[in-house]
C-alpha positions as CSV (number, residue, x, y, z in Angstrom):
1,M,-25.8,83.6,17.2
2,S,-26.9,80.0,16.8
3,N,-26.5,80.6,13.1
4,N,-22.9,81.7,13.6
5,I,-22.2,78.6,15.7
6,S,-23.7,76.2,13.2
7,E,-21.8,77.9,10.4
8,K,-18.6,77.7,12.4
9,I,-19.1,74.0,13.1
10,K,-19.9,73.3,9.4
11,K,-16.7,75.2,8.4
12,E,-14.6,73.1,10.9
13,L,-16.2,69.9,9.6
14,L,-15.4,70.9,6.0
15,D,-11.8,71.8,6.9
16,Y,-11.3,68.3,8.4
17,N,-13.1,66.6,5.6
18,F,-15.2,64.5,7.9
19,L,-18.2,64.7,5.6
20,D,-16.3,63.0,2.8
21,E,-15.0,60.1,4.8
22,E,-16.6,56.7,4.5
23,W,-16.2,55.9,8.1
24,S,-15.6,57.9,11.3
25,D,-12.8,57.4,13.9
26,D,-15.0,55.3,16.2
27,E,-15.8,52.6,13.5
28,I,-13.7,49.6,13.0
29,Q,-11.4,49.9,10.1
30,Q,-11.8,46.6,8.2
31,P,-8.8,46.7,5.8
32,V,-6.4,47.3,8.7
33,L,-7.8,44.4,10.8
34,Q,-7.8,42.0,7.8
35,E,-4.1,42.7,7.1
36,K,-3.3,42.0,10.8
37,V,-5.2,38.8,10.8
38,K,-3.5,37.7,7.5
39,E,-0.1,38.3,9.0
40,K,-0.9,36.2,12.1
41,N,-2.8,33.4,10.4
42,P,-1.7,32.3,6.9
43,M,-4.7,30.2,6.3
44,K,-7.9,31.6,4.6
45,V,-9.5,34.5,6.5
46,I,-13.2,33.8,6.9
47,E,-15.4,36.8,7.5
48,R,-17.6,36.4,10.5
49,K,-20.4,38.3,8.8
50,Q,-21.1,35.4,6.4
51,K,-22.8,32.3,7.8
52,M,-21.0,29.1,6.8
53,S,-23.0,26.1,5.6
54,V,-22.5,22.7,7.1
55,K,-20.5,21.5,4.1
56,Q,-18.1,24.4,4.5
57,K,-17.7,23.7,8.2
58,M,-17.0,20.0,7.5
59,Y,-14.5,20.9,4.8
60,L,-12.6,23.2,7.2
61,A,-12.6,20.7,10.0
62,K,-11.3,18.0,7.6
63,Q,-8.5,20.3,6.4
64,R,-7.5,21.0,10.0
65,L,-7.3,17.3,10.8
66,Q,-5.3,16.5,7.7
67,S,-2.8,19.1,8.5
68,K,-2.2,17.6,11.9
69,R,-1.9,14.0,10.7
70,I,1.5,12.2,10.8
71,S,2.1,9.6,8.1
72,K,2.7,6.1,9.4
73,P,5.3,3.8,8.0
74,K,4.1,1.1,5.7
75,L,4.5,-2.3,7.4
76,K,3.8,-4.5,4.4
77,K,6.7,-3.2,2.4
78,Q,9.2,-3.9,5.2
79,S,8.1,-7.5,5.6
80,V,8.1,-8.1,1.8
81,N,11.6,-6.5,1.6
82,V,13.0,-9.2,4.1
83,L,11.4,-12.0,2.1
84,T,12.4,-10.5,-1.2
85,K,16.0,-9.9,-0.1
86,T,16.2,-13.5,1.2
87,R,15.0,-14.8,-2.1
88,N,17.5,-12.7,-3.9
89,M,20.3,-14.0,-1.7
90,I,19.3,-17.7,-2.3
91,I,19.2,-17.0,-6.1
92,Y,22.6,-15.2,-5.8
93,L,24.2,-18.1,-3.9
94,Q,23.0,-20.6,-6.6
95,N,24.7,-18.6,-9.4
96,P,27.7,-20.6,-10.9
97,S,30.0,-17.6,-10.7
98,V,29.2,-17.1,-7.0
99,I,29.8,-20.8,-6.3
100,K,33.3,-20.4,-7.9
101,I,33.9,-17.3,-5.7
102,R,32.8,-19.2,-2.6
103,E,35.4,-22.0,-3.4
104,E,38.2,-19.5,-4.0
105,L,37.6,-17.3,-0.9
106,S,37.8,-18.3,2.8
107,Q,34.6,-18.5,4.8
108,N,35.1,-15.1,6.5
109,E,36.1,-13.4,3.2
110,F,32.9,-14.8,1.5
111,I,30.7,-13.6,4.4
112,I,32.2,-10.1,4.1
113,H,31.5,-10.3,0.3
114,L,27.9,-11.2,0.9
115,A,27.5,-8.6,3.7
116,E,28.5,-6.0,1.1
117,K,25.9,-7.4,-1.4
118,F,23.1,-7.7,1.2
119,P,23.9,-5.2,3.9
120,K,20.3,-5.0,5.4
121,L,20.0,-8.7,5.9
122,Y,23.5,-8.9,7.4
123,K,23.0,-6.0,9.9
124,E,19.4,-6.2,10.8
125,Y,18.5,-9.8,10.2
126,S,21.7,-11.7,11.0
127,K,19.9,-15.0,11.8
128,I,18.1,-15.0,8.5
129,F,21.3,-14.1,6.8
130,N,23.2,-17.0,8.5
131,K,20.4,-19.6,7.8
132,T,20.3,-18.5,4.1
133,L,24.1,-18.7,3.8
134,D,24.0,-22.2,5.3
135,G,21.1,-23.3,3.0
136,E,18.6,-24.0,5.8
137,M,16.2,-21.1,5.1
138,D,12.6,-22.2,4.5
139,L,11.0,-19.4,2.4
140,E,7.5,-20.8,2.9
141,M,7.9,-20.5,6.7
142,L,9.5,-17.1,6.5
143,G,6.7,-15.8,4.3
144,F,4.1,-17.2,6.8
145,L,5.9,-15.5,9.8
146,C,6.2,-12.2,7.9
147,T,2.5,-12.1,7.2
148,Q,1.6,-13.1,10.8
149,H,3.9,-10.3,12.1
150,E,2.3,-7.9,9.7
151,Q,-1.3,-8.9,10.9
152,L,-0.2,-8.5,14.5
153,K,1.1,-5.0,13.8
154,R,-2.2,-4.1,12.1
155,G,-4.1,-5.0,15.2
156,S,-4.8,-8.7,15.0
157,D,-5.4,-10.6,18.3
158,Q,-2.1,-11.7,19.9
159,Y,-3.5,-15.0,21.2
160,N,-4.9,-16.1,17.8
161,T,-1.7,-15.1,16.0
162,D,0.4,-17.1,18.5
163,A,-1.9,-20.0,18.1
164,R,-1.6,-20.0,14.3
165,V,2.2,-19.8,14.5
166,G,2.3,-22.5,17.1
167,Q,0.1,-24.8,15.0
168,K,2.2,-24.2,11.9
169,V,5.5,-25.0,13.7
170,F,3.9,-28.1,15.3
171,D,2.6,-29.3,11.9
172,K,6.0,-28.8,10.3
173,F,8.3,-30.3,12.9
174,A,6.4,-32.4,15.5
175,K,4.2,-34.3,13.1
176,Q,7.2,-35.4,11.1
177,V,8.6,-37.3,14.1
């Protein structure tokens, strides 16, 4: 009778093809789990069975940090643009054809003409625009102030920056008197 039962069990097992399967129902099905993980996380799937070296861990940590970084605006370019645009405006005002246009147009019309040529100076740096138009702009002082502003933005000490600017202004204006 035990022979009959064992043959019966073997027959059932053969019918269900359990003997030919690579895994049973209670084992984890790796291909299905990996597909689910890939759908949730588009980054590389790292198998837990493999041990990672220190270099691999550092590389993955570096990638995570770089993906979270936000790029900062470049400060130097902004300051140089103000200085460059002011220089360009001075050169433009010295052009003989512009001098003729200045004589022909009224003061307000000429300012509108310059505002179209140099919109950033006119809108964002109106005092620099007006001083340049009047011919009172000192490019050396403007360059100095732009570099000090840039150093301050990069973390230079406020007190030392103020002292340097104050000394430069004193040397320029107070020593002349």
